[in-house]
Legacy VTK file of the C-alpha trace (Angstrom):
# vtk DataFile Version 3.0
C-alpha trace
ASCII
DATASET POLYDATA
POINTS 145 float
6.063 15.889 -42.509
3.253 18.431 -42.516
3.310 21.235 -45.128
3.567 23.905 -42.401
6.566 22.070 -40.927
8.231 21.927 -44.333
7.627 25.627 -44.955
8.930 26.512 -41.488
12.065 24.427 -42.028
12.704 25.939 -45.454
12.207 29.452 -44.137
14.543 28.762 -41.222
17.145 27.283 -43.531
16.989 30.290 -45.878
17.266 32.766 -42.992
20.104 30.804 -41.395
21.935 30.692 -44.739
21.595 34.475 -45.139
22.885 35.083 -41.613
25.704 32.565 -42.074
26.785 34.204 -45.337
26.785 37.585 -43.597
28.758 36.187 -40.667
31.293 34.518 -42.947
31.740 37.752 -44.920
32.497 39.552 -41.648
35.016 36.859 -40.691
36.624 37.254 -44.103
36.826 41.033 -43.710
38.379 40.567 -40.252
41.439 39.155 -42.051
41.993 42.561 -43.674
40.672 41.440 -47.061
38.229 43.861 -48.688
36.734 41.874 -51.559
34.629 42.756 -53.442
36.040 46.282 -53.048
39.610 47.396 -53.702
40.037 48.943 -50.223
38.334 49.375 -46.843
36.963 52.837 -47.590
35.315 51.713 -50.830
33.944 48.611 -49.102
32.484 50.686 -46.287
30.858 53.159 -48.670
29.364 50.330 -50.747
28.071 48.268 -47.823
27.077 50.958 -45.330
26.944 54.216 -47.256
29.419 55.810 -44.861
33.022 55.381 -43.748
33.509 53.012 -40.829
36.214 50.574 -39.870
36.067 47.002 -41.086
38.817 46.053 -38.636
38.568 42.954 -36.416
37.268 44.815 -33.322
34.259 45.914 -35.383
33.558 42.950 -37.656
34.319 40.019 -35.336
31.477 40.823 -32.900
29.143 41.235 -35.881
30.259 37.864 -37.226
29.608 36.240 -33.851
26.200 37.906 -33.638
25.016 36.871 -37.096
26.375 33.316 -36.842
24.774 32.815 -33.423
21.505 34.311 -34.643
21.554 32.023 -37.667
21.980 28.974 -35.441
19.113 30.113 -33.221
16.803 30.753 -36.177
17.619 27.327 -37.589
16.943 25.724 -34.212
13.623 27.565 -33.847
12.555 26.437 -37.317
13.100 22.860 -36.149
11.126 23.334 -32.943
14.199 23.453 -30.709
15.352 25.944 -28.103
11.943 27.096 -26.900
11.472 30.727 -25.960
15.137 31.622 -26.387
15.355 30.714 -30.076
11.920 32.195 -30.703
13.057 35.473 -29.106
16.217 35.532 -31.217
14.148 34.875 -34.336
11.922 37.804 -33.360
14.979 39.990 -32.817
16.281 39.014 -36.261
12.901 39.982 -37.730
12.990 43.341 -35.951
16.571 44.056 -37.003
15.880 43.225 -40.634
12.697 45.315 -40.592
14.541 48.328 -39.178
17.276 47.983 -41.808
14.662 47.558 -44.525
12.804 50.689 -43.409
16.064 52.639 -43.241
16.745 51.411 -46.764
13.451 52.905 -47.875
14.570 56.161 -46.236
17.806 56.110 -48.239
15.947 55.244 -51.434
13.524 58.148 -50.873
16.370 60.574 -50.163
15.306 61.115 -46.542
18.626 59.681 -45.333
21.835 60.858 -47.016
23.796 58.567 -49.351
27.354 59.161 -50.552
27.592 60.585 -54.061
29.464 58.446 -56.539
29.166 55.326 -54.380
27.482 52.085 -55.435
25.534 52.162 -52.146
22.326 53.807 -53.466
21.999 51.214 -56.226
22.947 48.270 -53.993
20.573 49.545 -51.313
17.662 49.836 -53.728
18.205 46.607 -55.661
19.702 44.269 -53.048
19.918 45.350 -49.413
16.446 46.815 -48.880
14.432 44.130 -50.698
16.447 41.366 -49.000
15.972 42.894 -45.555
12.256 43.488 -46.025
11.643 40.038 -47.498
13.748 38.125 -44.994
12.444 40.309 -42.166
8.877 39.392 -43.096
9.848 35.709 -43.276
11.580 35.912 -39.881
8.523 37.568 -38.339
6.286 34.790 -39.620
8.742 32.187 -38.363
8.962 33.872 -34.950
5.189 33.565 -34.611
5.406 29.796 -35.146
5.450 27.765 -31.947
LINES 1 146
145 0 1 2 3 4 5 6 7 8 9 10 11 12 13 14 15 16 17 18 19 20 21 22 23 24 25 26 27 28 29 30 31 32 33 34 35 36 37 38 39 40 41 42 43 44 45 46 47 48 49 50 51 52 53 54 55 56 57 58 59 60 61 62 63 64 65 66 67 68 69 70 71 72 73 74 75 76 77 78 79 80 81 82 83 84 85 86 87 88 89 90 91 92 93 94 95 96 97 98 99 100 101 102 103 104 105 106 107 108 109 110 111 112 113 114 115 116 117 118 119 120 121 122 123 124 125 126 127 128 129 130 131 132 133 134 135 136 137 138 139 140 141 142 143 144
């Protein structure tokens, strides 16, 4: 296997794993569980920086979206699915880039963050770097034919 093929497969696997973990977390939250937070409000403030529902009507479509996207990214990294999986990989790159840029806005204080919430710290140390890094990787993968 060529080095570029190996790198593309590894990148696709890492992106698919991230999206699968996100999708599985949303499926878990659809059950009403709120781990790692004690309640839905605290979970919402930690994950999103604002109060929103983590009920099944909200999180199940997100789970379906991230799991489907992960499968498409994995397929694209293996040279399968043609334009469709390439387009999904590009959409994943765009979505992660937008979230990463928004994260920079929160970190700079341009976008409001809830006081007393773990969101600002999680955003700065985890969410934003992960989104920017994985977004960059997805963009490179989307360019691969």
